[in-house]
C-alpha positions, -999 to +999 in steps of 0.1 A: +526+021-327+565+021-338+595+006-317+603+041-297+565+047-290+556+014-278+592+015-257+579+048-239+543+032-239+556+004-220+579+022-195+548+038-186+525+011-178+554+000-159+556+028-138+516+028-137+520-009-122+543+002-098+523+030-084+494+007-084+512-019-066+522+010-041+487+016-037+477-019-030+502-026-008+494+003+014+453-007+013+462-043+022+485-029+055+454-005+064+433-032+063+454-057+083+461-035+109+440-004+128+475+018+139+452+045+156+433+017+173+465-001+185+481+030+196+453+039+218+451+000+230+491+007+240+480+038+261+451+021+276+473-011+288+499+014+303+469+031+318+457-002+332+491-012+345+494+023+363+459+015+381+470-016+393+504+001+410+481+025+422+457-001+435+485-021+453+500+014+465+466+019+482+460-013+499+496-011+509+491+025+527+458+015+543+475-013+563+502+011+571+476+034+581+457+007+600+486-008+620+497+028+630+463+038+641+461+006+660+495+010+679+486+044+686+452+035+700+472+009+723+501+036+735+471+061+740+453+035+765+482+029+783+492+064+789+457+066+799+455+040+822+476+057+850+494+022+855+529+040+847+540+063+873+575+067+865+581+102+851+604+091+825+585+062+815+555+085+810+575+111+792+587+084+768+552+069+760+539+104+754+564+111+727+559+078+713+525+086+708+529+121+694+557+104+673+527+080+658+504+105+655+524+121+630+532+087+613+495+079+611+489+116+594+518+109+572+504+074+564+469+091+556+484+117+537+502+093+512+470+072+511+449+101+499+474+113+473+476+078+458+438+079+458+438+108+440+461+097+414+439+067+410+410+089+401+430+105+372+443+075+360+403+059+364+392+087+338+421+085+316+416+047+312+377+055+303+384+079+281+411+055+263+384+027+263+359+054+252+385+063+221+391+025+213+357+016+207+350+047+186+383+038+165+372+004+164+338+015+152+354+037+122+372+010+110+345-013+106+326+016+090+355+021+066+365-014+059+337-024+032+347+009+009+383+001+016+381-037+005+363-024-025+384+001-034+414-025-030+394-048-053+393-019-084+431-013-081+441-046-083+417-053-113+432-022-126+467-037-117+461-070-137+449-050-167+479-024-166+501-055-164+485-072-191+488-042-217+524-036-205+534-073-212+516-069-246+533-039-254+569-055-244+559-086-269+554-061-300+588-048-294+613-057-318+642-078-306+667-048-308+644-025-289+640-052-263+676-059-259+687-025-260+660-017-231+670-045-211+709-030-212+698+003-196+711+003-161+692+035-153+656+030-134+638+042-161+653+030-193+635+056-220+632+091-220+615+115-242+634+147-261+615+182-261+632+210-273+661+190-280+668+177-246+670+145-230+642+151-206+656+125-179+694+145-175+687+177-194+717+170-220+711+183-253+711+158-283+734+163-311+718+173-344+730+143-360+712+123-330+678+143-336+682+131-374+683+094-359+655+102-339+633+115-363+639+083-385+628+064-354+661+049-349+677+037-320+696+060-302+711+064-263+715+096-245+751+103-243+748+114-209+726+093-191+723+060-211+687+060-217+671+056-250+658+085-266+624+089-280+605+121-301+567+118-297 
C-alpha cells in the first residue's frame, strides 16, 4: 500500500481498536456488576426496612391496646362493684368506661391496619427475594459465555493494535508528521465524487490532480488529510 492507503488503513484500524475497547469495557463492567440484581437488592432492603418499622408499630399498638383493655376492665369492675354510691362519681366513671371502649377500638383498628400492611410488605419481600435469586442465577448462567466473548474481544483488540502499529511504521515520516498535526478526531478523510467525506466540501481540480498522484493534501475546510481510493 502507498502512503495515502496506509494512512486511511491506519485510521480505520484505530477506529476499530477504539470500538473494540469500548465493547471490552462494557463487558468488563457487566461481569463486575449485576445491575438488575443490585436494583432488586436495593428494593428488597427497602422492603425489609419497612417490615421492621411495621413490626415495631404492631408491637407498640399491641401494648397500647393491651394497656387500654386492662384499664377498661379495671374501671368496669369498679363500676359494677356497687361500692360507689355518689351519682356524680358514677356518671364520671361511666363516661370514662365509654371513652376507654372507644380508645380500645381505635387501638385495635390501628393494629389491624398495620397487620394488613405487614401482609402486603411480606408478599412484596417474598417476591423480591425470589426475583433476586432468579437474577443471580441468570447472571451465573450467562457469565461463562460473557467471559468467552470478552476473551475473544481482547484477542481481537490485540491483533488490531498490532496491525495498526505495523501500518504506522510503514508510513513515511512526512505522512506521519502530517497525520499527527491534524487536530480533527479522524485525521484522514476519503474523497468521493470530488468531495471530502468528512465535511462535504468540494476539492479543487488542482487538488484532485495531487490526490491522483498520491500526493499529500489537506482539506481546505476541515484540515484532514485527503485520500482517493
